[in-house]
All heavy atoms as TSV, in Angstrom:
chain	resi	resn	atom	element	x	y	z
A	1	MET	N	N	37.937	-44.512	-25.883
A	1	MET	CA	C	37.616	-43.848	-27.076
A	1	MET	C	C	36.093	-43.710	-27.226
A	1	MET	O	O	35.629	-42.628	-27.598
A	1	MET	CB	C	38.243	-44.549	-28.253
A	1	MET	CG	C	38.123	-43.754	-29.541
A	1	MET	SD	S	38.953	-42.119	-29.565
A	1	MET	CE	C	40.490	-42.546	-30.236
A	2	ARG	N	N	35.371	-44.758	-26.915
A	2	ARG	CA	C	33.936	-44.704	-26.985
A	2	ARG	C	C	33.238	-43.698	-26.031
A	2	ARG	O	O	32.350	-42.923	-26.373
A	2	ARG	CB	C	33.332	-46.048	-26.751
A	2	ARG	CG	C	33.286	-46.977	-27.919
A	2	ARG	CD	C	32.618	-48.240	-27.526
A	2	ARG	NE	N	31.593	-48.600	-28.463
A	2	ARG	CZ	C	31.034	-49.810	-28.565
A	2	ARG	NH1	N	31.553	-50.762	-27.809
A	2	ARG	NH2	N	30.175	-50.051	-29.385
A	3	ARG	N	N	33.841	-43.709	-24.787
A	3	ARG	CA	C	33.329	-42.835	-23.855
A	3	ARG	C	C	33.632	-41.299	-24.234
A	3	ARG	O	O	32.693	-40.479	-24.085
A	3	ARG	CB	C	33.959	-43.058	-22.492
A	3	ARG	CG	C	33.540	-42.142	-21.336
A	3	ARG	CD	C	33.884	-42.624	-20.011
A	3	ARG	NE	N	33.916	-41.634	-18.953
A	3	ARG	CZ	C	32.869	-41.018	-18.495
A	3	ARG	NH1	N	31.698	-41.370	-18.971
A	3	ARG	NH2	N	32.943	-40.038	-17.541
A	4	ARG	N	N	34.738	-41.062	-24.778
A	4	ARG	CA	C	35.054	-39.707	-25.263
A	4	ARG	C	C	34.144	-39.349	-26.359
A	4	ARG	O	O	33.708	-38.194	-26.309
A	4	ARG	CB	C	36.569	-39.678	-25.661
A	4	ARG	CG	C	36.933	-38.334	-26.136
A	4	ARG	CD	C	38.458	-38.225	-26.360
A	4	ARG	NE	N	38.860	-37.063	-26.999
A	4	ARG	CZ	C	38.868	-35.832	-26.551
A	4	ARG	NH1	N	38.436	-35.652	-25.308
A	4	ARG	NH2	N	39.345	-34.800	-27.200
A	5	ARG	N	N	33.809	-40.215	-27.307
A	5	ARG	CA	C	32.919	-39.877	-28.360
A	5	ARG	C	C	31.525	-39.553	-27.815
A	5	ARG	O	O	30.925	-38.638	-28.265
A	5	ARG	CB	C	32.831	-41.111	-29.304
A	5	ARG	CG	C	31.809	-40.953	-30.407
A	5	ARG	CD	C	32.071	-39.741	-31.313
A	5	ARG	NE	N	30.905	-39.532	-32.063
A	5	ARG	CZ	C	31.071	-39.373	-33.440
A	5	ARG	NH1	N	32.246	-39.251	-33.967
A	5	ARG	NH2	N	29.956	-39.119	-34.166
A	6	LYS	N	N	31.037	-40.289	-26.792
A	6	LYS	CA	C	29.719	-40.039	-26.223
A	6	LYS	C	C	29.747	-38.732	-25.486
A	6	LYS	O	O	28.750	-37.965	-25.664
A	6	LYS	CB	C	29.434	-41.153	-25.226
A	6	LYS	CG	C	27.984	-41.091	-24.735
A	6	LYS	CD	C	27.546	-42.315	-23.968
A	6	LYS	CE	C	26.205	-42.220	-23.647
A	6	LYS	NZ	N	25.510	-43.449	-23.416
A	7	VAL	N	N	30.782	-38.342	-24.725
A	7	VAL	CA	C	30.832	-37.053	-24.203
A	7	VAL	C	C	30.852	-35.957	-25.196
A	7	VAL	O	O	30.140	-34.985	-25.075
A	7	VAL	CB	C	32.186	-36.974	-23.282
A	7	VAL	CG1	C	32.431	-35.500	-22.883
A	7	VAL	CG2	C	32.064	-37.911	-22.132
A	8	LEU	N	N	31.555	-36.128	-26.293
A	8	LEU	CA	C	31.483	-35.139	-27.365
A	8	LEU	C	C	30.242	-34.968	-28.002
A	8	LEU	O	O	29.741	-33.851	-28.389
A	8	LEU	CB	C	32.620	-35.444	-28.414
A	8	LEU	CG	C	34.024	-35.306	-27.923
A	8	LEU	CD1	C	34.975	-35.748	-29.103
A	8	LEU	CD2	C	34.355	-33.818	-27.621
A	9	ASP	N	N	29.505	-36.113	-28.205
A	9	ASP	CA	C	28.106	-36.116	-28.734
A	9	ASP	C	C	27.233	-35.290	-27.842
A	9	ASP	O	O	26.383	-34.467	-28.321
A	9	ASP	CB	C	27.577	-37.468	-28.887
A	9	ASP	CG	C	28.152	-38.211	-30.113
A	9	ASP	OD1	O	28.732	-37.601	-30.933
A	9	ASP	OD2	O	28.038	-39.479	-30.103
A	10	VAL	N	N	27.310	-35.458	-26.519
A	10	VAL	CA	C	26.413	-34.697	-25.598
A	10	VAL	C	C	26.715	-33.190	-25.682
A	10	VAL	O	O	25.873	-32.347	-25.660
A	10	VAL	CB	C	26.632	-35.213	-24.141
A	10	VAL	CG1	C	25.927	-34.296	-23.172
A	10	VAL	CG2	C	26.046	-36.662	-24.038
A	11	LYS	N	N	28.061	-32.869	-25.722
A	11	LYS	CA	C	28.425	-31.465	-25.823
A	11	LYS	C	C	27.959	-30.889	-27.184
A	11	LYS	O	O	27.452	-29.696	-27.115
A	11	LYS	CB	C	29.995	-31.347	-25.731
A	11	LYS	CG	C	30.472	-31.473	-24.363
A	11	LYS	CD	C	31.994	-31.408	-24.299
A	11	LYS	CE	C	32.519	-31.601	-22.954
A	11	LYS	NZ	N	34.040	-31.469	-22.816
A	12	ALA	N	N	28.018	-31.591	-28.218
A	12	ALA	CA	C	27.605	-31.053	-29.527
A	12	ALA	C	C	26.141	-30.812	-29.491
A	12	ALA	O	O	25.607	-29.731	-30.049
A	12	ALA	CB	C	27.851	-32.086	-30.585
A	13	LYS	N	N	25.318	-31.813	-28.897
A	13	LYS	CA	C	23.865	-31.501	-28.727
A	13	LYS	C	C	23.559	-30.218	-27.821
A	13	LYS	O	O	22.720	-29.461	-28.193
A	13	LYS	CB	C	23.216	-32.721	-28.042
A	13	LYS	CG	C	22.774	-33.778	-28.997
A	13	LYS	CD	C	21.855	-34.841	-28.188
A	13	LYS	CE	C	21.350	-35.733	-29.128
A	13	LYS	NZ	N	20.404	-36.636	-28.516
A	14	PHE	N	N	24.259	-30.106	-26.867
A	14	PHE	CA	C	24.120	-28.922	-25.999
A	14	PHE	C	C	24.332	-27.602	-26.771
A	14	PHE	O	O	23.502	-26.712	-26.727
A	14	PHE	CB	C	25.059	-28.994	-24.778
A	14	PHE	CG	C	25.055	-27.747	-23.920
A	14	PHE	CD1	C	23.992	-27.558	-23.014
A	14	PHE	CD2	C	26.079	-26.879	-23.973
A	14	PHE	CE1	C	24.050	-26.422	-22.235
A	14	PHE	CE2	C	26.143	-25.714	-23.151
A	14	PHE	CZ	C	25.022	-25.510	-22.307
A	15	PHE	N	N	25.483	-27.474	-27.443
A	15	PHE	CA	C	25.782	-26.370	-28.235
A	15	PHE	C	C	24.877	-26.131	-29.402
A	15	PHE	O	O	24.591	-24.996	-29.747
A	15	PHE	CB	C	27.220	-26.287	-28.565
A	15	PHE	CG	C	28.133	-26.090	-27.448
A	15	PHE	CD1	C	28.936	-27.033	-26.971
A	15	PHE	CD2	C	28.164	-24.863	-26.809
A	15	PHE	CE1	C	29.762	-26.791	-25.883
A	15	PHE	CE2	C	28.938	-24.526	-25.699
A	15	PHE	CZ	C	29.815	-25.585	-25.249
A	16	ARG	N	N	24.323	-27.197	-29.928
A	16	ARG	CA	C	23.346	-27.054	-31.003
A	16	ARG	C	C	22.062	-26.397	-30.515
A	16	ARG	O	O	21.588	-25.552	-31.088
A	16	ARG	CB	C	23.025	-28.389	-31.588
A	16	ARG	CG	C	21.883	-28.379	-32.632
A	16	ARG	CD	C	21.686	-29.860	-33.152
A	16	ARG	NE	N	20.357	-29.904	-33.734
A	16	ARG	CZ	C	19.344	-30.617	-33.409
A	16	ARG	NH1	N	19.705	-31.685	-32.593
A	16	ARG	NH2	N	18.232	-30.589	-33.992
A	17	GLY	N	N	21.727	-26.727	-29.297
A	17	GLY	CA	C	20.608	-26.016	-28.669
A	17	GLY	C	C	20.804	-24.620	-28.530
A	17	GLY	O	O	19.813	-23.807	-28.533
A	18	LEU	N	N	22.029	-24.087	-28.257
A	18	LEU	CA	C	22.274	-22.726	-28.023
A	18	LEU	C	C	22.698	-21.919	-29.282
A	18	LEU	O	O	22.744	-20.746	-29.365
A	18	LEU	CB	C	23.438	-22.566	-27.118
A	18	LEU	CG	C	23.186	-23.187	-25.698
A	18	LEU	CD1	C	24.476	-22.970	-24.868
A	18	LEU	CD2	C	22.089	-22.548	-24.908
A	19	ALA	N	N	22.650	-22.637	-30.384
A	19	ALA	CA	C	23.227	-22.078	-31.662
A	19	ALA	C	C	22.194	-21.391	-32.585
A	19	ALA	O	O	22.375	-21.264	-33.721
A	19	ALA	CB	C	23.969	-23.077	-32.467
A	20	ASP	N	N	21.057	-21.014	-31.999
A	20	ASP	CA	C	19.981	-20.419	-32.799
A	20	ASP	C	C	19.214	-19.350	-32.034
A	20	ASP	O	O	18.986	-19.520	-30.778
A	20	ASP	CB	C	18.917	-21.527	-33.098
A	20	ASP	CG	C	17.936	-21.022	-34.007
A	20	ASP	OD1	O	16.888	-20.537	-33.468
A	20	ASP	OD2	O	18.068	-21.071	-35.298
A	21	LEU	N	N	19.038	-18.188	-32.622
A	21	LEU	CA	C	18.556	-17.103	-31.977
A	21	LEU	C	C	17.106	-17.344	-31.373
A	21	LEU	O	O	16.781	-16.959	-30.380
A	21	LEU	CB	C	18.432	-15.911	-32.990
A	21	LEU	CG	C	17.884	-14.577	-32.397
A	21	LEU	CD1	C	18.827	-14.084	-31.246
A	21	LEU	CD2	C	17.836	-13.524	-33.468
A	22	SER	N	N	16.266	-18.060	-32.165
A	22	SER	CA	C	14.883	-18.432	-31.744
A	22	SER	C	C	15.069	-19.375	-30.421
A	22	SER	O	O	14.303	-19.078	-29.473
A	22	SER	CB	C	14.187	-19.169	-32.781
A	22	SER	OG	O	13.990	-18.406	-33.855
A	23	ARG	N	N	15.944	-20.269	-30.411
A	23	ARG	CA	C	16.030	-21.144	-29.242
A	23	ARG	C	C	16.573	-20.313	-28.048
A	23	ARG	O	O	16.061	-20.547	-26.855
A	23	ARG	CB	C	16.915	-22.329	-29.551
A	23	ARG	CG	C	16.253	-23.354	-30.481
A	23	ARG	CD	C	16.977	-24.670	-30.561
A	23	ARG	NE	N	18.177	-24.631	-31.280
A	23	ARG	CZ	C	18.294	-24.726	-32.605
A	23	ARG	NH1	N	17.213	-24.974	-33.394
A	23	ARG	NH2	N	19.472	-24.734	-33.211
A	24	LEU	N	N	17.469	-19.410	-28.256
A	24	LEU	CA	C	17.928	-18.581	-27.133
A	24	LEU	C	C	16.800	-17.746	-26.696
A	24	LEU	O	O	16.702	-17.450	-25.396
A	24	LEU	CB	C	19.044	-17.714	-27.657
A	24	LEU	CG	C	20.393	-18.394	-27.831
A	24	LEU	CD1	C	21.477	-17.419	-28.406
A	24	LEU	CD2	C	20.869	-19.016	-26.543
A	25	SER	N	N	15.988	-17.217	-27.611
A	25	SER	CA	C	14.781	-16.407	-27.117
A	25	SER	C	C	13.878	-17.254	-26.297
A	25	SER	O	O	13.286	-16.794	-25.289
A	25	SER	CB	C	14.162	-15.938	-28.465
A	25	SER	OG	O	12.855	-15.353	-28.156
A	26	ILE	N	N	13.636	-18.498	-26.695
A	26	ILE	CA	C	12.823	-19.369	-25.855
A	26	ILE	C	C	13.423	-19.620	-24.459
A	26	ILE	O	O	12.687	-19.543	-23.490
A	26	ILE	CB	C	12.572	-20.662	-26.599
A	26	ILE	CG1	C	11.673	-20.470	-27.808
A	26	ILE	CG2	C	11.961	-21.756	-25.622
A	26	ILE	CD1	C	11.521	-21.707	-28.744
A	27	LEU	N	N	14.628	-19.826	-24.440
A	27	LEU	CA	C	15.357	-20.117	-23.147
A	27	LEU	C	C	15.246	-18.893	-22.269
A	27	LEU	O	O	14.999	-19.075	-21.056
A	27	LEU	CB	C	16.790	-20.528	-23.396
A	27	LEU	CG	C	17.095	-21.886	-23.975
A	27	LEU	CD1	C	18.529	-22.110	-24.282
A	27	LEU	CD2	C	16.591	-22.983	-23.031
A	28	GLU	N	N	15.352	-17.727	-22.841
A	28	GLU	CA	C	15.238	-16.517	-22.049
A	28	GLU	C	C	13.748	-16.387	-21.456
A	28	GLU	O	O	13.597	-16.068	-20.312
A	28	GLU	CB	C	15.483	-15.208	-22.840
A	28	GLU	CG	C	16.976	-14.915	-23.051
A	28	GLU	CD	C	17.629	-14.536	-21.747
A	28	GLU	OE1	O	17.148	-13.798	-20.999
A	28	GLU	OE2	O	18.691	-15.172	-21.457
A	29	ALA	N	N	12.750	-16.744	-22.274
A	29	ALA	CA	C	11.437	-16.740	-21.818
A	29	ALA	C	C	11.187	-17.726	-20.622
A	29	ALA	O	O	10.416	-17.437	-19.777
A	29	ALA	CB	C	10.425	-17.019	-22.899
A	30	LEU	N	N	11.828	-18.851	-20.778
A	30	LEU	CA	C	11.721	-19.866	-19.763
A	30	LEU	C	C	12.556	-19.676	-18.456
A	30	LEU	O	O	12.255	-20.330	-17.486
A	30	LEU	CB	C	12.010	-21.271	-20.363
A	30	LEU	CG	C	11.109	-21.736	-21.475
A	30	LEU	CD1	C	11.737	-22.958	-22.083
A	30	LEU	CD2	C	9.751	-21.922	-20.993
A	31	ARG	N	N	13.473	-18.736	-18.477
A	31	ARG	CA	C	14.179	-18.379	-17.325
A	31	ARG	C	C	13.318	-17.931	-16.141
A	31	ARG	O	O	13.620	-18.075	-14.987
A	31	ARG	CB	C	15.228	-17.382	-17.591
A	31	ARG	CG	C	16.431	-17.847	-18.389
A	31	ARG	CD	C	17.488	-16.763	-18.648
A	31	ARG	NE	N	17.941	-16.350	-17.328
A	31	ARG	CZ	C	18.625	-15.241	-17.168
A	31	ARG	NH1	N	18.833	-14.359	-18.123
A	31	ARG	NH2	N	19.113	-14.878	-15.917
A	32	ARG	N	N	12.109	-17.291	-16.551
A	32	ARG	CA	C	11.222	-16.697	-15.604
A	32	ARG	C	C	10.284	-17.693	-14.990
A	32	ARG	O	O	9.417	-17.379	-14.192
A	32	ARG	CB	C	10.472	-15.579	-16.289
A	32	ARG	CG	C	11.365	-14.472	-16.743
A	32	ARG	CD	C	10.617	-13.336	-17.382
A	32	ARG	NE	N	11.539	-12.686	-18.304
A	32	ARG	CZ	C	11.393	-12.564	-19.587
A	32	ARG	NH1	N	10.372	-13.110	-20.209
A	32	ARG	NH2	N	12.347	-11.982	-20.402
A	33	GLY	N	N	10.459	-19.008	-15.505
A	33	GLY	CA	C	9.519	-20.029	-14.996
A	33	GLY	C	C	8.911	-20.840	-16.096
A	33	GLY	O	O	9.046	-20.544	-17.270
A	34	PRO	N	N	8.279	-21.874	-15.740
A	34	PRO	CA	C	7.630	-22.768	-16.736
A	34	PRO	C	C	6.571	-22.002	-17.553
A	34	PRO	O	O	5.867	-21.184	-17.033
A	34	PRO	CB	C	6.923	-23.895	-15.880
A	34	PRO	CG	C	7.571	-23.833	-14.544
A	34	PRO	CD	C	8.010	-22.364	-14.338
A	35	ARG	N	N	6.471	-22.443	-18.867
A	35	ARG	CA	C	5.559	-21.763	-19.746
A	35	ARG	C	C	4.954	-22.789	-20.683
A	35	ARG	O	O	5.656	-23.797	-20.925
A	35	ARG	CB	C	6.234	-20.722	-20.650
A	35	ARG	CG	C	6.972	-19.684	-19.894
A	35	ARG	CD	C	6.130	-18.576	-19.529
A	35	ARG	NE	N	6.945	-17.516	-18.702
A	35	ARG	CZ	C	6.646	-17.053	-17.636
A	35	ARG	NH1	N	5.671	-17.464	-16.881
A	35	ARG	NH2	N	7.509	-16.148	-17.072
A	36	ASN	N	N	3.732	-22.636	-21.077
A	36	ASN	CA	C	3.177	-23.519	-22.048
A	36	ASN	C	C	3.548	-22.908	-23.456
A	36	ASN	O	O	4.016	-21.786	-23.589
A	36	ASN	CB	C	1.702	-23.669	-21.966
A	36	ASN	CG	C	0.847	-22.388	-22.087
A	36	ASN	OD1	O	1.161	-21.577	-22.878
A	36	ASN	ND2	N	-0.110	-22.319	-21.283
A	37	VAL	N	N	3.255	-23.687	-24.488
A	37	VAL	CA	C	3.731	-23.212	-25.822
A	37	VAL	C	C	3.039	-21.897	-26.226
A	37	VAL	O	O	3.669	-20.953	-26.831
A	37	VAL	CB	C	3.267	-24.337	-26.937
A	37	VAL	CG1	C	3.695	-23.802	-28.294
A	37	VAL	CG2	C	4.134	-25.633	-26.645
A	38	SER	N	N	1.838	-21.642	-25.887
A	38	SER	CA	C	1.054	-20.421	-26.232
A	38	SER	C	C	1.818	-19.198	-25.517
A	38	SER	O	O	1.993	-18.108	-26.104
A	38	SER	CB	C	-0.347	-20.428	-25.687
A	38	SER	OG	O	-1.043	-21.414	-26.424
A	39	GLU	N	N	2.270	-19.400	-24.332
A	39	GLU	CA	C	2.994	-18.286	-23.617
A	39	GLU	C	C	4.375	-18.135	-24.327
A	39	GLU	O	O	4.770	-16.865	-24.412
A	39	GLU	CB	C	3.121	-18.658	-22.192
A	39	GLU	CG	C	1.849	-18.687	-21.394
A	39	GLU	CD	C	1.984	-19.298	-19.964
A	39	GLU	OE1	O	2.673	-20.274	-19.790
A	39	GLU	OE2	O	1.463	-18.724	-19.031
A	40	VAL	N	N	5.025	-19.140	-24.687
A	40	VAL	CA	C	6.301	-19.002	-25.387
A	40	VAL	C	C	6.135	-18.197	-26.622
A	40	VAL	O	O	6.866	-17.361	-26.938
A	40	VAL	CB	C	6.956	-20.370	-25.540
A	40	VAL	CG1	C	8.127	-20.251	-26.506
A	40	VAL	CG2	C	7.420	-21.028	-24.313
A	41	VAL	N	N	4.990	-18.560	-27.390
A	41	VAL	CA	C	4.758	-17.875	-28.698
A	41	VAL	C	C	4.549	-16.392	-28.432
A	41	VAL	O	O	5.056	-15.551	-29.134
A	41	VAL	CB	C	3.549	-18.575	-29.373
A	41	VAL	CG1	C	2.941	-17.693	-30.453
A	41	VAL	CG2	C	3.858	-19.879	-29.867
A	42	ARG	N	N	3.714	-16.091	-27.424
A	42	ARG	CA	C	3.417	-14.688	-27.087
A	42	ARG	C	C	4.674	-13.905	-26.626
A	42	ARG	O	O	4.909	-12.789	-27.115
A	42	ARG	CB	C	2.345	-14.604	-26.043
A	42	ARG	CG	C	1.836	-13.206	-25.810
A	42	ARG	CD	C	0.709	-13.119	-24.747
A	42	ARG	NE	N	1.313	-13.366	-23.385
A	42	ARG	CZ	C	1.091	-14.483	-22.689
A	42	ARG	NH1	N	0.375	-15.435	-23.112
A	42	ARG	NH2	N	1.623	-14.533	-21.494
A	43	MET	N	N	5.455	-14.544	-25.851
A	43	MET	CA	C	6.658	-13.880	-25.296
A	43	MET	C	C	7.821	-13.690	-26.306
A	43	MET	O	O	8.630	-12.828	-26.188
A	43	MET	CB	C	7.242	-14.676	-24.113
A	43	MET	CG	C	6.333	-14.617	-22.927
A	43	MET	SD	S	6.795	-15.685	-21.547
A	43	MET	CE	C	8.042	-14.652	-20.824
A	44	THR	N	N	7.895	-14.656	-27.334
A	44	THR	CA	C	8.948	-14.545	-28.273
A	44	THR	C	C	8.577	-14.008	-29.716
A	44	THR	O	O	9.486	-13.684	-30.446
A	44	THR	CB	C	9.537	-16.036	-28.510
A	44	THR	OG1	O	8.494	-16.846	-29.049
A	44	THR	CG2	C	10.096	-16.590	-27.291
A	45	GLY	N	N	7.331	-14.050	-29.957
A	45	GLY	CA	C	6.881	-13.553	-31.298
A	45	GLY	C	C	7.081	-14.646	-32.355
A	45	GLY	O	O	6.791	-14.342	-33.488
A	46	LEU	N	N	7.379	-15.840	-32.003
A	46	LEU	CA	C	7.523	-16.979	-32.913
A	46	LEU	C	C	6.176	-17.437	-33.313
A	46	LEU	O	O	5.247	-17.333	-32.540
A	46	LEU	CB	C	8.385	-18.101	-32.311
A	46	LEU	CG	C	9.817	-17.764	-31.996
A	46	LEU	CD1	C	10.450	-19.015	-31.146
A	46	LEU	CD2	C	10.621	-17.572	-33.215
A	47	LEU	N	N	6.116	-18.089	-34.389
A	47	LEU	CA	C	4.792	-18.776	-34.776
A	47	LEU	C	C	4.752	-20.068	-34.017
A	47	LEU	O	O	5.781	-20.666	-33.700
A	47	LEU	CB	C	4.752	-19.017	-36.292
A	47	LEU	CG	C	4.803	-17.821	-37.196
A	47	LEU	CD1	C	4.804	-18.204	-38.673
A	47	LEU	CD2	C	3.532	-16.940	-36.919
A	48	GLN	N	N	3.586	-20.580	-33.755
A	48	GLN	CA	C	3.439	-21.772	-32.918
A	48	GLN	C	C	4.108	-23.085	-33.481
A	48	GLN	O	O	4.829	-23.637	-32.731
A	48	GLN	CB	C	1.913	-22.039	-32.667
A	48	GLN	CG	C	1.650	-23.150	-31.640
A	48	GLN	CD	C	1.673	-24.515	-32.295
A	48	GLN	OE1	O	1.314	-24.731	-33.392
A	48	GLN	NE2	N	2.176	-25.482	-31.517
A	49	PRO	N	N	3.999	-23.320	-34.703
A	49	PRO	CA	C	4.698	-24.501	-35.272
A	49	PRO	C	C	6.192	-24.336	-35.085
A	49	PRO	O	O	7.011	-25.259	-34.774
A	49	PRO	CB	C	4.344	-24.546	-36.747
A	49	PRO	CG	C	3.030	-23.833	-36.870
A	49	PRO	CD	C	3.088	-22.726	-35.827
A	50	ASN	N	N	6.732	-23.068	-35.329
A	50	ASN	CA	C	8.197	-22.839	-35.233
A	50	ASN	C	C	8.661	-22.979	-33.717
A	50	ASN	O	O	9.691	-23.628	-33.462
A	50	ASN	CB	C	8.452	-21.478	-35.729
A	50	ASN	CG	C	9.979	-21.225	-36.008
A	50	ASN	OD1	O	10.712	-22.115	-35.948
A	50	ASN	ND2	N	10.281	-19.986	-36.270
A	51	ALA	N	N	7.887	-22.426	-32.851
A	51	ALA	CA	C	8.102	-22.475	-31.376
A	51	ALA	C	C	8.098	-24.003	-31.013
A	51	ALA	O	O	9.026	-24.461	-30.267
A	51	ALA	CB	C	7.173	-21.739	-30.620
A	52	SER	N	N	7.188	-24.762	-31.435
A	52	SER	CA	C	7.147	-26.227	-31.111
A	52	SER	C	C	8.325	-26.958	-31.589
A	52	SER	O	O	8.923	-27.778	-30.882
A	52	SER	CB	C	5.880	-26.775	-31.616
A	52	SER	OG	O	4.724	-26.290	-30.965
A	53	THR	N	N	8.733	-26.636	-32.779
A	53	THR	CA	C	9.951	-27.244	-33.326
A	53	THR	C	C	11.203	-27.005	-32.524
A	53	THR	O	O	12.009	-27.844	-32.208
A	53	THR	CB	C	10.150	-26.766	-34.856
A	53	THR	OG1	O	8.994	-27.284	-35.605
A	53	THR	CG2	C	11.344	-27.449	-35.393
A	54	HIS	N	N	11.423	-25.677	-32.247
A	54	HIS	CA	C	12.512	-25.295	-31.401
A	54	HIS	C	C	12.474	-25.878	-29.976
A	54	HIS	O	O	13.511	-26.251	-29.440
A	54	HIS	CB	C	12.645	-23.761	-31.423
A	54	HIS	CG	C	13.089	-23.145	-32.640
A	54	HIS	ND1	N	14.414	-23.472	-33.220
A	54	HIS	CD2	C	12.526	-22.384	-33.566
A	54	HIS	CE1	C	14.527	-22.902	-34.315
A	54	HIS	NE2	N	13.411	-22.132	-34.572
A	55	LEU	N	N	11.237	-25.946	-29.388
A	55	LEU	CA	C	11.156	-26.565	-28.060
A	55	LEU	C	C	11.479	-28.033	-28.156
A	55	LEU	O	O	12.094	-28.579	-27.209
A	55	LEU	CB	C	9.694	-26.377	-27.544
A	55	LEU	CG	C	9.377	-25.059	-26.939
A	55	LEU	CD1	C	7.940	-24.793	-26.913
A	55	LEU	CD2	C	10.114	-24.793	-25.644
A	56	ASN	N	N	11.112	-28.668	-29.180
A	56	ASN	CA	C	11.507	-30.123	-29.337
A	56	ASN	C	C	13.004	-30.303	-29.410
A	56	ASN	O	O	13.661	-31.223	-28.918
A	56	ASN	CB	C	10.846	-30.777	-30.559
A	56	ASN	CG	C	9.445	-31.136	-30.295
A	56	ASN	OD1	O	9.068	-31.527	-29.131
A	56	ASN	ND2	N	8.559	-31.057	-31.316
A	57	CYS	N	N	13.672	-29.390	-30.180
A	57	CYS	CA	C	15.112	-29.420	-30.274
A	57	CYS	C	C	15.736	-29.147	-28.897
A	57	CYS	O	O	16.752	-29.891	-28.528
A	57	CYS	CB	C	15.537	-28.309	-31.294
A	57	CYS	SG	S	17.357	-28.226	-31.350
A	58	LEU	N	N	15.274	-28.194	-28.189
A	58	LEU	CA	C	15.778	-27.869	-26.887
A	58	LEU	C	C	15.600	-29.055	-25.842
A	58	LEU	O	O	16.421	-29.395	-25.104
A	58	LEU	CB	C	15.135	-26.657	-26.270
A	58	LEU	CG	C	15.540	-25.368	-26.982
A	58	LEU	CD1	C	14.534	-24.199	-26.505
A	58	LEU	CD2	C	17.012	-24.975	-26.728
A	59	TRP	N	N	14.394	-29.795	-26.022
A	59	TRP	CA	C	14.235	-30.961	-25.206
A	59	TRP	C	C	15.207	-32.068	-25.629
A	59	TRP	O	O	15.786	-32.731	-24.711
A	59	TRP	CB	C	12.750	-31.422	-25.443
A	59	TRP	CG	C	12.442	-32.674	-24.634
A	59	TRP	CD1	C	12.190	-32.715	-23.286
A	59	TRP	CD2	C	12.350	-34.001	-25.105
A	59	TRP	NE1	N	11.951	-34.071	-22.879
A	59	TRP	CE2	C	12.101	-34.842	-24.000
A	59	TRP	CE3	C	12.446	-34.567	-26.351
A	59	TRP	CZ2	C	11.910	-36.158	-24.148
A	59	TRP	CZ3	C	12.341	-35.930	-26.444
A	59	TRP	CH2	C	12.056	-36.721	-25.359
A	60	ASP	N	N	15.390	-32.276	-26.856
A	60	ASP	CA	C	16.325	-33.312	-27.374
A	60	ASP	C	C	17.743	-33.041	-26.884
A	60	ASP	O	O	18.498	-33.900	-26.663
A	60	ASP	CB	C	16.201	-33.387	-28.919
A	60	ASP	CG	C	17.044	-34.474	-29.456
A	60	ASP	OD1	O	16.950	-35.727	-28.963
A	60	ASP	OD2	O	17.848	-34.283	-30.435
A	61	CYS	N	N	18.060	-31.759	-26.819
A	61	CYS	CA	C	19.431	-31.363	-26.339
A	61	CYS	C	C	19.579	-31.451	-24.791
A	61	CYS	O	O	20.578	-31.182	-24.266
A	61	CYS	CB	C	19.721	-29.882	-26.851
A	61	CYS	SG	S	19.838	-29.732	-28.604
A	62	GLY	N	N	18.445	-31.685	-24.166
A	62	GLY	CA	C	18.494	-31.726	-22.703
A	62	GLY	C	C	18.490	-30.352	-21.991
A	62	GLY	O	O	18.726	-30.264	-20.810
A	63	LEU	N	N	17.967	-29.371	-22.745
A	63	LEU	CA	C	17.959	-28.037	-22.153
A	63	LEU	C	C	16.681	-27.621	-21.530
A	63	LEU	O	O	16.522	-26.608	-20.759
A	63	LEU	CB	C	18.345	-26.984	-23.207
A	63	LEU	CG	C	19.819	-27.130	-23.665
A	63	LEU	CD1	C	20.111	-26.144	-24.885
A	63	LEU	CD2	C	20.827	-26.883	-22.534
A	64	VAL	N	N	15.559	-28.277	-21.892
A	64	VAL	CA	C	14.243	-28.031	-21.279
A	64	VAL	C	C	13.618	-29.334	-20.967
A	64	VAL	O	O	14.087	-30.437	-21.481
A	64	VAL	CB	C	13.400	-27.205	-22.200
A	64	VAL	CG1	C	13.897	-25.818	-22.513
A	64	VAL	CG2	C	12.983	-27.911	-23.458
A	65	ASP	N	N	12.616	-29.309	-20.165
A	65	ASP	CA	C	11.843	-30.528	-19.784
A	65	ASP	C	C	10.421	-30.318	-20.177
A	65	ASP	O	O	9.974	-29.148	-20.483
A	65	ASP	CB	C	11.933	-30.720	-18.223
A	65	ASP	CG	C	11.698	-32.179	-17.801
A	65	ASP	OD1	O	11.521	-33.000	-18.778
A	65	ASP	OD2	O	11.732	-32.465	-16.677
A	66	ARG	N	N	9.695	-31.443	-20.277
A	66	ARG	CA	C	8.282	-31.335	-20.624
A	66	ARG	C	C	7.433	-31.708	-19.426
A	66	ARG	O	O	7.752	-32.502	-18.605
A	66	ARG	CB	C	7.949	-32.319	-21.745
A	66	ARG	CG	C	8.603	-31.937	-23.011
A	66	ARG	CD	C	8.241	-33.068	-24.041
A	66	ARG	NE	N	8.806	-32.808	-25.333
A	66	ARG	CZ	C	9.001	-33.625	-26.370
A	66	ARG	NH1	N	8.753	-34.872	-26.087
A	66	ARG	NH2	N	9.496	-33.194	-27.391
A	67	GLU	N	N	6.228	-31.173	-19.330
A	67	GLU	CA	C	5.293	-31.507	-18.312
A	67	GLU	C	C	4.000	-31.791	-18.992
A	67	GLU	O	O	3.454	-30.934	-19.789
A	67	GLU	CB	C	5.000	-30.244	-17.414
A	67	GLU	CG	C	4.057	-30.614	-16.250
A	67	GLU	CD	C	4.066	-29.414	-15.308
A	67	GLU	OE1	O	5.074	-28.962	-14.834
A	67	GLU	OE2	O	2.935	-28.976	-15.103
A	68	VAL	N	N	3.469	-32.967	-18.836
A	68	VAL	CA	C	2.260	-33.439	-19.484
A	68	VAL	C	C	1.098	-33.180	-18.524
A	68	VAL	O	O	1.152	-33.603	-17.351
A	68	VAL	CB	C	2.300	-34.904	-19.893
A	68	VAL	CG1	C	1.017	-35.321	-20.527
A	68	VAL	CG2	C	3.463	-35.180	-20.770
A	69	ARG	N	N	0.035	-32.543	-19.017
A	69	ARG	CA	C	-1.127	-32.174	-18.150
A	69	ARG	C	C	-2.287	-33.069	-18.517
A	69	ARG	O	O	-2.465	-33.390	-19.567
A	69	ARG	CB	C	-1.448	-30.759	-18.102
A	69	ARG	CG	C	-0.381	-29.942	-17.441
A	69	ARG	CD	C	-0.822	-28.551	-17.532
A	69	ARG	NE	N	0.473	-27.749	-17.106
A	69	ARG	CZ	C	0.392	-26.578	-16.709
A	69	ARG	NH1	N	-0.732	-25.887	-16.715
A	69	ARG	NH2	N	1.415	-25.890	-16.430
């Protein structure tokens, strides 16, 4: 029962990541390759704080990765 709950939690996080137009827009921008936040903002038309919030959500959902420079 615990394992099933954990699997469902992972699935819920995944679908949460896809359940927003802004996050889908970001994912489309990232399909073409890695981008920094400024590039994501330019490509999506989102404001920087909004884009950062959505990127954090996508990272938390396991849909994007971070690269520290």
